[in-house]
C-alpha positions as CSV (number, residue, x, y, z in Angstrom):
1,P,51.8,203.2,78.7
2,Y,52.9,207.0,78.3
3,I,55.2,206.2,80.7
4,Y,57.0,204.3,79.0
5,R,58.2,207.3,76.6
6,E,60.2,208.4,79.4
7,I,61.9,205.6,80.5
8,D,65.0,203.6,78.9
9,I,64.9,200.1,81.0
10,A,61.6,198.7,82.9
11,F,62.5,196.2,85.9
12,Q,60.2,193.8,87.3
13,L,62.1,193.1,91.0
14,P,60.2,191.2,93.6
15,Y,59.8,193.2,96.8
16,P,62.4,193.3,99.4
17,N,61.0,190.8,102.0
18,Q,60.2,188.1,98.8
19,K,62.8,186.2,97.8
20,F,61.0,185.0,94.4
21,K,58.1,184.2,95.9
22,N,55.5,182.8,92.5
23,Y,53.0,186.0,91.9
24,G,52.5,185.1,88.2
25,L,52.4,187.5,85.8
26,N,53.4,190.7,86.3
27,V,51.3,193.6,84.1
28,K,53.2,196.7,83.8
29,I,55.9,194.0,82.7
30,F,53.6,193.0,79.4
31,E,52.7,197.1,79.0
32,A,57.0,198.0,78.6
33,L,57.2,194.9,75.9
34,A,54.7,196.8,74.3
35,T,56.2,199.7,74.1
36,K,59.2,198.9,73.4
37,T,61.0,199.3,76.1
38,P,63.2,196.1,77.7
39,V,63.1,195.2,80.4
40,I,64.9,193.3,83.3
41,I,63.3,190.5,84.9
42,T,63.9,188.3,87.9
43,K,63.3,184.5,88.4
44,S,60.1,185.0,90.3
45,G,56.6,183.5,89.7
46,E,56.1,182.8,85.7
47,N,58.4,185.5,84.6
48,A,61.5,183.2,84.1
49,D,60.0,181.1,82.1
50,F,57.3,183.1,79.8
51,L,59.1,185.7,79.2
52,A,63.3,185.3,79.4
53,G,64.3,185.6,75.6
54,S,65.9,187.5,73.4
55,N,62.8,190.3,74.7
56,C,64.9,190.7,78.1
57,F,67.5,190.2,80.6
58,L,67.2,187.7,83.4
59,I,68.9,188.4,86.3
60,T,68.8,184.8,88.9
61,D,68.6,187.2,92.1
62,R,68.6,190.6,93.6
63,E,72.2,191.5,94.7
64,P,72.8,195.0,93.2
65,K,75.8,194.5,91.2
66,N,73.9,192.8,88.9
67,I,71.0,194.4,88.4
68,A,73.6,197.5,87.5
69,D,75.7,195.2,85.1
70,K,73.0,194.6,82.8
71,V,71.9,198.6,83.1
72,K,75.0,199.2,82.3
73,Y,75.4,196.8,80.2
74,L,72.1,197.6,78.4
75,T,73.1,200.7,78.0
76,D,76.5,200.7,76.7
77,N,74.5,198.8,73.7
78,P,72.2,200.9,72.3
79,E,71.0,198.6,68.9
80,L,70.9,195.9,71.7
81,M,68.4,197.6,73.5
82,K,66.3,199.1,69.7
83,K,66.8,195.2,69.2
84,M,65.1,194.0,72.6
85,G,62.7,196.6,72.7
86,E,61.1,195.3,68.8
87,N,61.1,192.1,69.9
88,G,59.2,192.4,73.1
89,R,57.0,194.4,71.0
90,K,56.7,191.3,68.3
91,F,56.2,189.6,71.7
92,I,53.1,191.6,72.6
93,K,52.0,191.8,68.9
94,E,52.1,187.8,68.6
95,Q,50.9,186.1,71.9
96,F,48.4,188.5,73.2
97,N,46.5,190.7,70.7
98,W,43.0,191.1,70.6
99,E,42.7,188.5,66.9
100,L,44.5,185.6,68.5
101,Y,42.1,185.6,71.7
102,A,39.4,185.8,70.1
103,E,39.9,182.7,67.6
104,K,41.0,181.2,70.5
105,Y,36.8,181.8,71.9
106,K,35.4,180.9,68.8
107,A,37.2,177.7,69.0
108,I,36.0,175.9,72.8
109,I,32.5,178.3,72.1
110,K,32.2,175.8,68.4
111,K,33.8,172.4,69.9
112,Y,32.0,172.5,73.5
113,L,28.2,174.9,73.1
114,L,27.3,174.3,69.1
């Protein structure tokens, strides 16, 4: 995660030979969110359904101009970048933390094994 201190925006873009195929959630996006780095994601895999909102920008195609427009919009609006970063960090803290998962596993164990 130290690398995220050196970048302003993280991306999750499909490989050039993929047409938005499902390939699940991308760990690097969670790392970026956890370090308050705003992200731009594509509508692929589970990312769009799971992450789109106040913590990242969603693009629906791979057109370079659309990607560039989002980057320019973010860099022209540093307060938005900061807010997106804060929202991303909050999302990770609320949805992905060891205490939350421990409680979920404890409930499953109590329900099915005890």
